[in-house]
SENUBA-429775 format. One record per residue (C-alpha): residue in three letters; z, y, x. Coordinates in steps of 0.5 Angstrom, whole numbers, plus 500, padded with zeros to 3 digits. Each point is the difference from the previous one (the first is absolute). Example, Ala and Ser with C-alpha at 12.3 -4.5 7.8 and 13.67 -1.06 7.14 Angstrom:
Ala516491525
Ser498507502
This chain:
Met500500500
Gly498507503
Thr503506499
Ala497506497
Lys498506505
Gln505505501
Asp499508502
Arg505504503
Ile501507498
Gly505505504
Ala502507498
Arg505505504
Val504504496
Pro505505501
His507497500
Glu502503493
Val495497497
Tyr501493503
Thr508501498
Thr497501493
Leu496494500
Tyr505496503
Arg505501495
Ala495499494
Ala498494503
Gly507497501
Leu501502493
Thr495495498
Gly501495504
Ala494501505
Thr499501507
Val497507501
Asn493497502
Gln500496493
Phe502506496
Leu495504503
Val494495499
Gln503499493
Ser500507498
Ala493502504
Leu497494496
Lys503502493
Glu497507501
Ala493498503
His500496494
Ala501506495
Val495504504
Ile495495499
Glu501499493
Arg500507499
Glu494501503
Glu496494497
Leu503503493
Thr497507501
Arg493497503
Leu500495494
Met502506495
Ser494504503
Arg495495500
Asp502498493
Trp500507497
Ser493501503
Trp498494497
Leu502502493
Ile497507501
Gly493496501
Leu501496493
Met501507496
Pro493502497
Asn498507503
Cys502506495
Gly495505500
């Protein structure tokens, strides 16, 4: 059984930011790295969903306008 390929992400942050992330991670029972990945992934999904919804709405609106008979 093989393992899934993994990539590394790193970030340098001010100490105050790290302290806040460390505290929040601890409150959720996660490591700072786990907390960062979970939080970033959640936000990434939200951004993708929002952008795809906007794109679909725009496309659907154009489709709907195309169905309407010309008035005039």
